[in-house]
KOLGU-946457 format. One record per atom (N, C-alpha, C, O, CB): residue in one letter; z, x, y. Coordinates in steps of 0.02 Angstrom, whole numbers, plus 50000, padded with zeros to 5 digits. Each point is the difference from the previous one (the first is absolute). Glycine has a CB too. Layout:
! KOLGU-946457
AZXY;...
! end
This chain:
! KOLGU-946457
X490904896849170;X500555003849969;X500015007050029;X499485003250007;X500434990049887;X500705009250121;X500075006850025;X499965004949943;X500394999449952;X500304996650144;X498855008849907;X499945005149948;X500435006150019;X499905002950053;X498934993149918;X501625005849987;X500455005650013;X499615006649993;X499675001149950;X501324992350009;X499075010750092;X499695006649996;X500445004549958;X500624999550003;X498834999050109;X500255005749849;X500395004649958;X499745007150007;X499425001050017;X500814989749902;X500215014250068;X499815007050000;X500035002449928;X500534999649969;X499895002250150;X499035000749854;X500015002649931;X500555005149991;X500145004050045;X498644994049946;X501545001949950;X500575004449987;X499835007350009;X500405003850026;X500034987749895;X498975010550057;X499825007150005;X499945002250073;X500215005550018;X499194993649873;X500314996450151;X499945001750071;X500685000250032;X500155004550040;X498724990349964;X501565000349980;X500674999850028;X500405006249982;X500345002750043;X499634984949952;X499985014649943;X500355006049979;X499775006050039;X500405004350020;X499734990949866;X499215005250126;X499725005550039;X500264999850071;X500195005250028;X498794994749900;X501034994150102;X500244999350068;X500725002150006;X500195003750046;X499004987049972;X501235006949936;X500715001450005;X500185007149981;X500555002350015;X499654985849960;X499355015449993;X500165006949981;X499715005150049;X500125006049993;X499924990349889;X499575001350167;X499695004750047;X500445000850061;X500094995350039;X498785001549921;X501415009250049;X500425001350057;X499995007450015;X499955004249954;X500784986050019;X499325011450091;X500015007150018;X500705002550012;X500105005850015;X498784992850035;X501614997149943;X500695002250010;X500484995849958;X499834994649976;X499885009250139;X500894998949878;X500534996349965;X500474997250053;X500315003750038;X499615003749859;X500144986050105;X500404996750052;X500724999349978;X500144997749945;X498854996150093;X501475008350005;X500724999449986;X500344996550058;X499885001750058;X500095008749871;X500464984950056;X500384996550052;X500535004550030;X500265004549966;X499524984649976;X500395009650122;X500535003850032;X500684998349970;X500455004250000;X498874996350105;X500764993449869;X500624998049969;X499955001349925;X499674996349964;X500534994950124;X500125014049889;X499955001949929;X500404995249956;X499975000649938;X499885011350096;X500524983549996;X500384995049962;X499624993349995;X500284995049978;X500785010650057;X498324994449987;X499624993850001;X499954996949930;X500015003649950;X499345000850148;X500594989149900;X499944996549936;X499355001949965;X499545002650031;X501154987950015;X499305008249890;X499405001749961;X499384996450026;X499475003050007;X501264998949893;X499344991750115;X499434996250025;X499765002550068;X499405000050014;X501014990049923;X500075012250105;X499815002650065;X499645006649993;X499505001250035;X501494993150016;X499255010049905;X499665006449987;X499304998849972;X499525003350020;X501595002249960;X498844989749975;X499354998549970;X499514997350051;X499415001950000;X501164995949892;X499674997850153;X499564997450051;X499725005650044;X499405000350012;X501254988949987;X499795015150023;X499775005450044;X499515004649964;X499495002050028;X501604997450034;X499075002249877;X499565004249960;X499314996849993;X499495003350010;X501505001249927;X499004989050048;X499364996649990;X499624998950064;X499384999850000;X501124994749902;X499855004950155;X499654999650064;X499615006450013;X499474999850030;X501424992550014;X499385013249932;X499665006450010;X499415000949953;X499615004750007;X501475000150031;X498854990749913;X499485000649950;X499444994850007;X499594999349954;X501275005449971;X499134991750130;X499514994750006;X499295002550010;X499524996349991;X501374996750056;X499035013349972;X499335002750009;X499624996450054;X500274999150054;X499735004349827;X499394994450106;X499604996650052;X500184992650009;X499744996850044;X499355011149930;X501364989549985;X500204993050006;X500494999350058;X500445004250009;X499394994049867;X500104996550163;X500454998650056;X500244992949995;X499604995349993;X499795013050080;X501274990849929;X500294993349996;X499964996550068;X500115003250052;X500665000649856;X499084989850091;X499994996150061;X500674996450009;X500254996949953;X498505001550037;X501525002150070;X500644996850015;X499964995450059;X499555000650043;X501025009249910;X499894985450051;X500014995150053;X500724998250017;X500394998249956;X498494997250007;X501295005250100;X500684998450022;X500164992649993;X499604995750019;X500335013950061;X500664988949893;X500254993149994;X499544995449961;X500024993950008;X500545007850101;X499025001149848;X499464996149969;X500244994249959;X499664994949996;X499685015450003;X501254990249969;X500264994649958;X500454995250039;X500194994849974;X499745012949928;X500254994250159;X500494996250038;X499684994350040;X500294994650005;X500415015650002;X498714991050020;X499664994950040;X499285002250012;X499825005849990;X501274990750065;X498504998749967;X499325001450020;X499844996350064;X500454997150031;X499225004649850;X499714998350139;X499824996950063;X500144992550000;X500164997250052;X498975011649964;X500804988049926;X500064992749996;X500554997549954;X500044994149985;X498765005450039;X501635005049952;X500514997949952;X500635004450008;X499975005450029;X499144990649890;X501445001450056;X500635003750002;X500334999649931;X500094994549973;X500055003050151;X500055008249848;X500305000249934;X500694996849998;X500354999750050;X498995010549928;X500854987649964;X500644996749990;X500435003849950;X500444997049968;X499044992150059;X500405017349965;X500405004049954;X499934997449929;X499444998849976;X501365003750115;X499764996849875;X500004997849930;X499764992949991;X499864997849944;X501065010150036;X499044988350075;X499844992949995;X499254998749992;X499804994349987;X501215003450082;X498585007449939;X499284998850000;X499645005449959;X500275005449989;X499814989050123;X499315004149868;X499585004949966;X499805005550049;X499874998650058;X499694992549864;X500425015150054;X499815005550044;X499314998850030;X499554997449967;X501145010449964;X499264994050132;X499374999050036;X499845006350040;X500435004350010;X499774983149997;X499195013150017;X499785005650042;X499324998450027;X499564997649964;X501115010749968;X499234993050133;X499334999250028;X499495004349963;X499434998049989;X501074999350122;X499725008749870;X499555004649965;X499794997049932;X499415000449981;X501145009450076;X499924987349908;X499844996949935;X499554993850010;X499564998849959;X501535005549994;X499034991950099;X499604994150013;X499265001850011;X499564996149984;X501454998350064;X498875011649979;X499325002250013;X499695003649940;X499434998649982;X500875002450139;X500095003549849;X499725004449948;X500174998049929;X499655001849953;X500415007250130;X500484987149909;X500244998449933;X500535004749975;X500254999149945;X498664996050033;X501265010150062;X500505005049979;X500495001350056;X499824999850059;X499355005449863;X501464996150059;X500505002050048;X499885007350020;X499715003849962;X501124988049990;X499385010250108;X499955007150018;X500445004249954;X500494997649972;X499284999350147;X500055009449873;X500375004549957;X500665002250032;X500485001549964;X498455002449987;X501094996250115;X500595002350037;X500244994450045;X499614997350040;X500005014849956;X501024986149999;X500314995050042;X500445003450052;X500455003849983;X499534987749924;X499885007150157;X500425002650053;X500524994850021;X499854994050004;X499215013350035;X501544995049976;X500544995750025;X500355003650057;X499995006250003;X500174988349884;X500135001850159;X500365003150056;X500694996950008;X500074993949998;X498835008450060;X501605002049952;X500694997750003;X500274999650071;X500604999950010;X499575005149880;X499384994650160;X500244999250068;X500444993850006;X499784994549985;X499195011250057;X501644995249980;X500484994550005;X500585000749952;X500534997050011;X498554995850025;X500845011249911;X500555000949954;X500545004350034;X499845004650037;X499384994449862;X501404999450086;X500555003550032;X500284996450061;X500535001850025;X498985008649933;X500124984650067;X500214996450059;X500374993549984;X500264996750044;X498785008250015;X500994993549877;X500294993749980;X499484994649988;X500164994549977;X500855008550086;X498364998549952;X499464995249988;X499874999349925;X500095004849962;X499394998150150;X500304991349868;X499834998949930;X499255000849988;X499764999549943;X501224992750046;X498655008950066;X499285000849995;X499775005850044;X500365002150045;X499504985649929;X499535014850014;X499775005750038;X499684997750066;X500004994050016;X499815012349878;X499934998550144;X499754998550067;X499404995249999;X499854997050052;X500565014249984;X499254988149907;X499444995449995;X500174993649963;X499564995949985;X499695013850017;X501404989349984;X500224993749971;X500034999749925;X500104994649972;X499445000450126;X500375010749868;X500045000049927;X500725001049979;X500335004750021;X498504999949969;X501434990949968;X500685000749975;X500055006349957;X499565001549960;X500594985950041;X500395016350009;X500095006149960;X500064998449926;X499805003949957;X500765001650141;X499714988749886;X500044997949930;X499314998749971;X499875001449942;X501274993650080;X498405002350020;X499324998949977;X499645006749991;X499635001049952;X500354987950107;X500135015749988;X499715006649993;X500195003249933;X499585002949966;X500464998550160;X500594998049858;X500235002949936;X499614997049942;X499805003549954;X501354998250094;X498744991849954;X499624996649947;X499285002549998;X499735001349946;X501014988650067;X498945010750045;X499305002350002;X499955007149974;X499535001649963;X500244990850134;X500695011849921;X499995007049976;X500095000249924;X499665003749965;X500805000250146;X500004992049865;X500114999749927;X499384997649964;X499805002949949;X501414995050071;X498474996950005;X499414997249967;X499425004950004;X499635000849951;X500764987650076;X499535014950029;X499465004950006;X500095005749950;X499525002349970;X500374994750152;X500735005249870;X500145005249950;X499854997649930;X499705003649960;X501185001150115;X499334989249909;X499874997349933;X499254999749985;X499795000749942;X501264992650066;X498555005750044;X499274999849991;X499695006949998;X499405000749989;X500604988350069;X500415016249953;X499755006849998;X499865003050068;X499755005650004;X499784991749888;X500624999050162;X499845002350067;X500495005050028;X500545001249972;X498934988150045;X500345013650040;X500405004950036;X500304996750061;X499674995950033;X499615013649925;X501344992150059;X500344997250057;X500175005350052;X500245005449983;X500234985749943;X499405007450136;X500195004550055;X500384996150053;X499824994350015;X499175013149962;X501524995750051;X500434996850050;X500015004350063;X500155005949998;X500554988849912;X499145002150146;X500095003050066;X500604996550032;X500274995149974;X498495007750038;X501454999850046;X500604997150032;X499955000650075;X500145005350029;X500554997749870;X499114991650133;X500024999650073;X500734998650019;X500184994450017;X498605001549993;X501635009349986;X500724999150007;X500204997850071;X499795003050049;X500375005649862;X500244986250092;X500314998250063;X500515005550018;X500295003149956;X499544984450022;X500275013650086;X500465005350019;X500714998449978;X500264994750017;X499015007950081;X501045001849864;X500704998949981;X500485000150060;X500574997949994;X499165007349896;X500034997250167;X500435000550059;X500074993250034;X500564997850014;X499095014150002;X499784984749998;X500044993750037;X499574994449969;X499914994750031;X500305012050072;X499524994549837;X499604995149963;X499334998350033;X499704994949985;X501365000549973;X498715008950088;X499334999250027;X499505001249944;X500125004149956;X500254999550160;X499064992949886;X499505001149948;X499695006950005;X500165003850046;X499614983949952;X499805014049956;X499735006849995;X499605002050062;X499955005950016;X500034992849861;X499714996350157;X499545001550054;X500365000850067;X499984995650042;X499134998249896;X501215011950070;X500325001650064;X499985007550008;X500025003749950;X500724986150046;X499245012550065;X499965007250013;X500685002850021;X500045005450029;X498774993150005;X501724997849950;X500675002750012;X500155005749952;X499735000249944;X500654988550097;X500045015849980;X500175005849958;X500664998649963;X500545000550030;X498855007450049;X500554990549857;X500584998649959;X500165005649950;X500575000849979;X499184987250034;X499745015849968;X500065004349941;X500555005250007;X500375001249952;X498434997150028;X501265004850078;X500515005350008;X500704997449986;X500435003749976;X498835001750109;X500864988249931;X500664997149988;X500094997649928;X500564998249981;X499464998450139;X499445003249840;X500054997449932;X500025005549947;X500244998849945;X499154991250095;X500375015949976;X499995005449951;X500715002849993;X500434998550041;X498365004349987;X501335001249920;X500675002949990;X500275003350064;X499655004050032;X500074997749848;X500894996550138;X500305002450061;X499934995350058;X500345000750050;X499455010649911;X499764983750033;X499904995150053;X500544994750001;X500324998749949;X498465003350042;X501324995050066;X500564995350007;X499894993549962;X500484996449986;X499745008550126;X499154993549870;X499864993949962;X499765001649929;X499674995849969;X500054998450138;X500445011649869;X499755002049934;X500214995249945;X499624998649954;X500425013350084;X500574985549966;X500244995449949;X499604993549999;X499964996749948;X501185008250065;X498574993350043;X499594993950001;X499355001149961;X499764995549966;X500735001350145;X499235009249894;X499415001649959;X500184999649926;X499614997449960;X499935009950132;X501034995349890;X500234999749930;X500054992849977;X499804998449944;X500835012450071;X499634984950027;X500064992949982;X499314996949986;X499924996249952;X501115003050118;X498485002649971;X499324997449989;X499715002849935;X499684996449961;X500155002650163;X500275007449864;X499755002949938;X500344996949939;X499694999149948;X500075011750113;X500884987649946;X500354996649946;X499704993049986;X499994997849943;X501065008550087;X498714990450023;X499684993549989;X499355000849961;X499834995849958;X500684999950149;X499145009749906;X499405001549960;X500195001449928;X499674997649954;X499765007050148;X501104999249888;X500225001549931;X500174993549963;X499824999249941;X500635012050098;X499894984349995;X500184993649969;X499384996349977;X499994997249945;X501045002250126;X498455000649970;X499374996849982;X499665003849943;X499784997049951;X500094998750167;X500095010849890;X499625004149952;X500314999949930;X499634999949951;X500035007450144;X500994992649901;X500325000249935;X499924993549961;X500184999749941;X500645008450105;X498924986849985;X499874993649966;X499264999349979;X499794994849976;X501155000150090;X498685010549944;X499304999949980;X499945002449928;X499715005249986;X499924996950133;X500634993949836;X500015001749929;X499744994249960;X500074994250019;X500905013649998;X498734993849926;X499734994849954;X500165002149929;X500095005949985;X498994991050096;X500944998249876;X500085001349928;X499324999749967;X499644995050005;X501535000249995;X498655010249967;X499365000449964;X500145002149928;X500225005649987;X499154997350120;X500494992649847;X500115001449929;X500725002449986;X500115004749962;X498674998150027;X501694993950043;X500705001649989;X500265006050039;X500595001849994;X499264993549896;X499735007850150;X500205005850040;X500004998150074;X499534997250025;X499995010749888;X501034993850121;X500044998750071;X499665005850037;X500195005849992;X500884987549995;X498425005050053;X499615005150036;X500104999150075;X499954994550026;X499205005949880;X500985005150127;X500055000250072;X499305001250028;X499715005249987;X501504999150010;X498534991050040;X499315000250023;X499895005950047;X500355000550051;X499574987149935;X499615016850000;X499855005550046;X499724997250066;X499624995250001;X500155012449902;X500434995550152;X499794998050067;X499745006050038;X500335005250003;X500524985449997;X498555008850028;X499775004950049;X500314998050067;X499814994950030;X499095007449907;X501585001750085;X500404998350060;X499725003950060;X499935006149998;X501104991749931;X498834998550125;X499665002850058;X500404998650064;X499804995750039;X499085002949903;X501675005050067;X500414998850060;X499725003950060;X499615004649992;X501394993649935;X499224999850132;X499885003850062;X499265001750010;X499835005650018;X501334999149971;X498414990449998;X499285001350001;X499735000150072;X500334997750047;X499574996949840;X499505008250120;X499655000450064;X500445003250055;X499974997950058;X499364991949909;X501065015150013;X500475003250045;X499675004150054;X500315001650051;X500494998649856;X498565001650084;X499655004050050;X499724995850057;X499725002650048;X500005005549863;X500374985350084;X499844995550056;X500644998450038;X500545002149980;X498494993149956;X500905001150119;X500594998650042;X500214992749999;X500394997950043;X499255011550029;X500104986749880;X500144992850002;X500634998049963;X500264994550011;X498525003749996;X501495006049948;X500624998649966;X500575004250029;X499875005250030;X499504991849865;X501245000750097;X500565003650031;X500135006849968;X500355004150029;X500154985049998;X499225012249915;X500065006749970;X499395004350016;X499915005449971;X500784989649937;X498895002750138;X499365003350013;X500035005850048;X500515001350033;X499004987949946;X499935014350024;X499925006050041;X500054998250074;X499774994850021;X499505010349890;X501034999450127;X500064998850072;X500714998350019;X500285002950046;X498544993449958;X501484998949960;X500704998250012;X500455002449943;X500614999250003;X499014990950062;X500085013049884;X500385003149946;X499735007149991;X499405000949993;X500834987949949;X500205016150059;X499775006949991;X499805001149927;X500234996549955;X500525007450139;X498825001049895;X499795001649932;X500605002149958;X500064998249942;X498815005250101;X501585000449987;X500605002349964;X500424994149977;X500244999849943;X499765010750124;X500104984649977;X500404994149982;X499644995749948;X500334997349955;X500185002750160;X498844999449890;X499634996149950;X500075003249931;X500114996549951;X499074999850138;X500755010249908;X500075003449936;X500704999149972;X500084998949939;X499065009550096;X501364991950008;X500694998849978;X500084992949973;X500354999049950;X500065009350134;X499274986949948;X500024993049978;X499684999449931;X500284996749956;X499694999350163;X499455007049872;X499654999649935;X500425003349946;X500094997149946;X498805002950113;X501365006049954;X500385003649949;X500634996249981;X500164999549941;X499405011350103;X500784986450005;X500624996349983;X499834993949958;X500354998549952;X500195005550154;X498924992549913;X499814994049962;X499885001749927;X500264996649955;X499244998550148;X500115010149884;X499845001949931;X500635002549964;X500144997949944;X498695005150092;X501555001349997;X500605002749968;X500514994549984;X500315000049947;X499505010850113;X500274984549987;X500494994749990;X499794995549942;X500414998449957;X499895002050166;X499074997449877;X499774995549947;X500005003449932;X500214997049951;X499094997050133;X500485012249913;X500035003649936;X500725001249978;X500164999549941;X498755006150087;X501524995850021;X500705001149984;X500344993749974;X500505000349964;X499535008450123;X499704985649932;X500264993649977;X499654997549936;X500084994349980;X500205002950138;X499345007449852;X499704998349936;X499414995450002;X499874996349952;X501225005550003;X498544998150101;X499414995750005;X499415003549967;X499555002650033;X500884992150075;X499585005449827;X499555004249961;X499344996849983;X499645002449956;X501365002949999;X498844989250078;X499354996749990;X499535001050058;X499484996850004;X501094994749926;X499615012950117;X499625000650062;X499535006050000;X500175005549976;X500784989150082;X498455004249968;X499505005250012;X499895000050076;X499794995050028;X499645003749856;X500705006950149;X500015000250073;X499325001850029;X499705005049981;X501514998250014;X498564992550051;X499345001050030;X500055001250075;X500354996350035;X499154996549877;X500175012250112;X499965002050070;X499354997350028;X499475000949970;X501225009650010;X499344986150079;X499384996750023;X499954999750077;X500194995050030;X499834998249866;X499745012250134;X499844999750072;X499404995650014;X499664997849954;X500815013750059;X499414987150051;X499454995750019;X499395004150021;X500075004950036;X500764986350000;X498595006749940;X499395003750014;X499845000550075;X499745005150022;X499844991149867;X500574998650149;X499804999950070;X500335005650041;X499775001650055;X500074986249935;X500695015049984;X500355005450036;X499905006849966;X500345004950017;X500514986750020;X498685008949917;X499865006449968;X499435003550036;X499504996950019;X500894998549871;X499675011150118;X499485004250028;X499575002449942;X500215004349961;X500524999450137;X498674993749896;X499585001549942;X499765007250001;X499825002749947;X499834985550051;X500345015050060;X499815007050004;X500565004649974;X499875005649979;X499394991750119;X501345000249904;X500585003949975;X500414995449955;X500594998850011;X499445008550094;X499634990349843;X500294994749959;X500665002249968;X500494996350003;X498364999549974;X501175010049993;X500605002249964;X500615000150046;X500524997249984;X498755009649939;X500664996650133;X500565000550048;X500204993150025;X500594998550005;X499025013050029;X499904984549982;X500124993350027;X500334995549948;X500484996450015;X498555005050062;X500704998849862;X500264995749947;X500725001749983;X500404995549986;X498455003449969;X501325007450046;X500675002249978;X500534999450054;X500565002349989;X498875005449933;X500404989450134;X500534998650050;X500524995449968;X499844994749975;X499335006550121;X501455000949906;X500544996049972;X500085000549925;X500414996549971;X499414995950121;X499795011949876;X500025000749927;X500645003849980;X500125005550024;X498614994449969;X501674997049964;X500655002949982;X499955005449948;X500505003349985;X500004985950043;X498925011849943;X499915005249950;X499824997149932;X500114994249987;X500705012850075;X498914997249896;X499754997849935;X500554997449954;X499864996349954;X499245012050058;X501534993650001;X500554997749959;X500244993050020;X500464997349970;X499875014650014;X499344985350067;X500224993450025;X499444994849999;X500114994450023;X500725011550047;X498594995849905;X499434995350001;X499645000349933;X499895005449972;X499994996050153;X499934992749849;X499614999649938;X499274998550012;X499565002949967;X501464993349976;X498844999350104;X499314997950012;X499825001450073;X500384998450046;X499714992749865;X499335012050099;X499735000950067;X499534994150014;X499464999649971;X500655013250023;X500104982850050;X499574994450019;X499845000450073;X500265004350036;X500244988649874;X499075002650112;X499954998950072;X499724993050012;X499644997249958;X500205015150064;X500334985050036;X499804993350018;X499395000550045;X500035003250053;X501164992449938;X498265001349989;X499385000850038;X499674993250014;X499664997349957;X500195014149993;X500264986150110;X499624994450026;X499495002650051;X499484996950013;X501514995349969;X499175013650046;X499635002850056;X499265001049983;X499564998350040;X501495007349998;X498814997349904;X499315001549982;X499644994249965;X499445000849977;X500905011050013;X499994982550006;X499724994349964;X499854994150046;X500024994249979;X500615009549920;X499224997950164;X499814994750047;X500554997650045;X499984994350023;X499205002449894;X501335007450094;X500534998050047;X499704998850069;X499605004050023;X501265002749911;X499334987850099;X499684998350064;X500105005250055;X499605000350047;X500564988049922;X500365015850025;X500125005150051;X499585006349988;X499965004350044;X501194991249971;X498555005049927;X499595005849984;X499284998550023;X499664995849970;X501085007549931;X499045000050152;X499364998550030;X499435004249973;X499434999550023;X501184997150078;X499535007649850;X499475004049970;X499534995649959;X500224994849974;X500555015150022;X498604991949999;X499534996149959;X500244999549928;X500355004449975;X498714999250098;X500764991049893;X500224998849931;X499805005849955;X500385001949955;X499524985850063;X499525015249992;X499775005649959;X500465006050008;X500155003449951;X498674992550059;X501395005450051;X500465005650013;X500684998649969;X500315004449971;X499084998350135;X500854991249901;X500634998149969;X499985001049925;X500485002449969;X499714989350123;X499245006549878;X499945000749927;X500045007349980;X500315001749950;X499004987950045;X500375014850043;X500045007149986;X500715002550005;X500215004249960;X498634997250084;X501544996050004;X500695002050008;X500444997249944;X500485003349978;X499354997350146;X500014993449853;X500364997149944;X499935004449938;X500495001449965;X499324987050082;X499585013749939;X499875004449943;X500355006750010;X500335002649954;X498564991750027;X501045008550078;X500305006650013;X500764999749993;X500305004749973;X498754997950104;X501264992149947;X500734999449994;X500234999649928;X500505003149982;X499504991250127;X499645001949850;X500194999649929;X499915006849966;X500405001949958;X499274986050040;X499805015750019;X499895006649971;X500585004750018;X500265003649957;X498494994750050;X501445001750055;X500535004550023;X500674998049970;X500415004349982;X498974997750124;X500744991549888;X500624997649970;X500065002149927;X500515002649979;X499494987750100;X499475008549883;X500035001649929;X500005007549987;X500295002349951;X499124986950025;X500275014650067;X500045007349994;X500725002450010;X500255004249963;X498574996850079;X501514996350009;X500695002050013;X500464997949943;X500445003849980;X499354995350144;X500114994949850;X500404997749945;X499905004349938;X500485001749966;X499464986750080;X499445013449940;X499875004249941;X500325006950008;X500265002849952;X498664991150030;X501065008750079;X500325006450014;X500754999849985;X500295004849976;X498844997550111;X501184992049929;X500714999249991;X500204996949933;X500584998649988;X499505000450135;X499425000049833;X500134996749936;X500324993250008;X500484998249965;X499645013149984;X499614984950098;X500254993350014;X499454994849988;X499405001650002;X501415003150082;X499404989249904;X499544994349997;X499844998050072;X500415001050045;X500074995049844;X498935001150122;X499814997850067;X499804992649998;X499864997249947;X499755014450082;X500394985250030;X499844992950004;X499804998050071;X500235003150048;X500564994649857;X498794997250100;X499904996650064;X500544994650002;X499904994449975;X498825007950030;X501844999350025;X500614995949995;X499954993450037;X500334995149981;X500305015350007;X498974989450064;X499844993850036;X499325000850031;X499795005650014;X501444992050009;X498434996849987;X499365000450034;X499654993450000;X500274994949978;X499645017049990;X499484988250057;X499604994050000;X499744998350070;X500105003750047;X500554992249856;X499014998550101;X499714997650062;X500264992950013;X499894995549960;X499075011650024;X501374992050072;X500284993450015;X499454994950007;X499535000850039;X501445004650019;X499104989249903;X499504994750001;X499385001449959;X499584995649992;X500845001750118;X499515008749864;X499425002049959;X499374997150032;X499634996349968;X501075004249926;X499185001350168;X499464997150039;X499325003349986;X499484996850011;X501355000350076;X499175009049891;X499395003849991;X499644998049936;X500304999949946;X500205009750118;X498874988749941;X499624998149940;X500015005649949;X499935005950017;X499334986750052;X500845005649868;X500015004849944;X500535005450009;X499905005849982;X498874992050002;X501795000250046;X500545004850010;X500225003249935;X500115006049997;X500274987450102;X499705002649848;X500295002549938;X499565005149965;X500245005049974;X500344984250014;X498775009550012;X499555004449963;X499725005750043;X499915005649975;X499804984849953;X500145008250136;X499675005050040;X500465004050045;X499805005050029;X499214987749968;X501625005150009;X500475003750041;X500585002549957;X500105006149993;X499594987050108;X500705002349871;X500615001749964;X499845003949936;X500205005849992;X500364984050055;X499075007149908;X499835003249937;X499565006150010;X500095005149966;X500004983849978;X499445010750103;X499555005750011;X500385006250022;X499815005649982;X499294986350049;X501445007250007;X500405005750021;X500445002749944;X500045006049990;X499954989450124;X500325000149849;X500465002049947;X499625003749944;X500265004749971;X500484985550056;X498665007649959;X499615003049946;X499425004350027;X499495000749968;X500814989649959;X499815012550132;X499475004150030;X499875006349959;X499435002249995;X500894993550116;X500205007149859;X499925006049961;X500605001149955;X500464995849997;X498845009350094;X500705000449873;X500535001449952;X500695000550033;X500504998049971;X498665008049959;X500864996750131;X500645000850034;X500294993450024;X500594998749991;X499045012750043;X499964984649998;X500264993750029;X500284995449946;X500494996450012;X498685004650081;X500534999149848;X500224995549947;X500605002649962;X500214997049950;X498624999150040;X501475009450033;X500605002549967;X500624996250021;X500535000849970;X498955010350024;X500474984650057;X500594995950017;X500164995549942;X499564997749964;X500165002750159;X500924998349867;X500214995849943;X499914992650015;X499824996249955;X501005012650013;X499294989150094;X499914993050017;X499824999350074;X500125004650040;X500704992049870;X498904997750107;X499854998250069;X500254992950011;X499774995349968;X499205012450036;X501504991650042;X500324993550013;X499804997450068;X500075003550051;X500894999649875;X498794990750076;X499864996850064;X500604995550018;X500384997949956;X498365002450023;X501324998350086;X500594996350023;X499954992649984;X499524997949967;X500625010550125;X500324987749930;X500124993249978;X499494995050027;X499645001350048;X501565001649944;X498784991349976;X499624994250024;X500504995250030;X500334996249964;X498765005349949;X500964998550152;X500494995750034;X499874992649982;X499434997749999;X500675010750095;X500454988049893;X499954992949986;X499864996350066;X500385000750048;X500405000349852;X498694995150102;X499784996950063;X500414994050021;X499904997450055;X498985006649917;X501594993849986;X500404994250019;X500435001450061;X500204995450035;X499815001049846;X500125010150132;X500405001850059;X499595000150064;X500265001150054;X500475005549873;X498624992250067;X499584999650059;X499565006050013;X499494999550033;X501384993450013;X499325013049927;X499615006150012;X499435000449949;X500125000249940;X500895005750107;X498374994249978;X499425000449956;X499655006650012;X500045002950054;X499834984549946;X499785014949950;X499625006150006;X500385006349984;X499725005550000;X499644988750084;X501305005249902;X500405005949983;X500035000549924;X500504998249968;X500195000950140;X498775003449864;X499995001149927;X499585006249987;X499565001850039;X500574985749936;X500025015849968;X499675006349984;X499705000049930;X499605004449984;X501205001250092;X499384989649883;X499674999049936;X499434995150010;X499694999850054;X501385002649882;X498794993750014;X499514994750007;X500304993649972;X500555000249973;X498485007950019;X500634986450015;X500244993749973;X499404995449990;X499475001450027;X501664999950030;X498944993349905;X499434995749986;X499664997650064;X500334997750047;X500234998749847;X498795004050107;X499564997750055;X500035004650061;X499674998650050;X500504989849910;X500205017150037;X499965004950053;X499315003349996;X499745000849945;X501535001250055;X498455000050055;X499295001950001;X499845006149956;X499435000949979;X500504994450135;X500575008949873;X499885005949958;X500274999249929;X500085004949964;X499975001950140;X500084987049876;X500264998949932;X499515002449947;X500195003149950;X500474987150092;X498695008349968;X499505002349952;X499975007649999;X499925003049946;X499424986550072;X500725013650039;X499995007350003;X500615002949964;X499955005249968;X499424994350141;X501204997049896;X500595002449963;X499884999549925;X500215004449963;X500534992050132;X498924998449883;X499854999449928;X499555005749977;X500085002549945;X500044985150063;X499435014550035;X499585005949983;X500435006249997;X499925004249955;X499084990550100;X501465006049992;X500485005550001;X500415000049936;X500115005349970;X499944994350155;X500184994649855;X500414999349939;X499635002349938;X500305002749954;X500284987750100;X498775008649944;X499615001849941;X499845007549997;X499705002349951;X499834986250050;X500655015250050;X499935007349996;X500445002549942;X500604998750001;X499175002250125;X499955002549825;X500395001949941;X500575004850015;X500445001049958;X498544997349976;X501015004850125;X500545004750016;X500574996850041;X500505003250013;X498655005849985;X500764984750020;X500544996350034;X500444996749946;X499744996749955;X499545001250149;X501375003149902;X500464997449950;X500414994350029;X500375000950049;X499695010449896;X499894982850025;X500454994450014;X500404998949936;X499955003849953;X499264990950133;X501195000149913;X500454999249943;X499644998849934;X500285001349947;X500554994250132;X498565002049924;X499664998649937;X499715006349968;X499794999749942;X499944989050101;X500265016849993;X499755006349969;X500505005750008;X499835005849988;X499014990550036;X501775002049995;X500495005450011;X500215003049932;X500144996349953;X500274998050153;X499625012349890;X500255003149938;X500764999349996;X500324998150049;X498725010249951;X501244993349943;X500724999949992;X500295006150036;X499945005649977;X499974988449911;X500405004750169;X500265005450042;X500725001849986;X500265004850028;X498954991650058;X501124999849871;X500725000949990;X500185003349933;X500585000649983;X499584989550088;X499325012149893;X500105003749938;X499535006049999;X499515000250036;X500854989349903;X499805015450019;X499545005649991;X499744999949929;X499605004349981;X501025002750106;
! end
């Protein structure tokens, strides 16, 4: 029998009341639940929520069927609990496709987001946007942004894509005790912009144009009443200069009035094959990066997060306890992040094996993940506090 972990009420109250700043959303028209979520993310103290991309949609050996099947997750199959944060990606929306770039139906995504919210979980959406100009996928170094921002010849095509997001987002509602609630979403557009692998990336997009793209996106969505969104900024660690972290991190930053969460995507310090530094040195850099990120967020009165990360294939013995968890809980500063999300577990039926970042039954680090899960400061759905009320 799975024993549910619980947090004593007195400890939980202490955790939720400990904060060094008052968090305010950039959208002052945000819904009550969205404001409450952001406020409570700032009050988690040393607790860090664990997140997993696409966790309810598919796993290495199974594929979800939306409303037709019982909710599943590789993480739950190993630990007995769903992740606290569910990641979803809308790459493909706006093109006329009914499913995203990884084959998940947008209608199924809506169901998973709704169910995760009903269980008390947090939802975050990224968007590997196909180019509105020629429908090329996100991974191209063509320069589209200048033509898509206000004044550009294809600006209306960007608006059409944003409208497709609005159509999806406005259907993320549930009835709870007779009240219709619009599910809060941590929205993470235009991510990893300091790298050159996406069409909005550095090198083929100027910093000025990127900032204009970010500002227009936020202004347009807020202007259209998308009041359930929390905006997250997330450059990639591999392109950050750790000696000049602040200057490097703020490349493309549109300003404090346009960002709610300071995140960053870090695979580089977690065993990325292109990083040839010794594991011990990488671990020091992982800790240092989290310290610098949370310091900057605290300075700006923002919430922080490890917005993406992990080790492909989880090949390193004791990765969860001696690398991932050890870095996140290295000290008081590193554990100030609100959540840490690892990337998806690719379904192997398509032929690609080894592309997974969580764990799954009989994977060699499954036992180590269970040890990680039992860390009292790691939050999954079975120990998540009520984040949508104060």
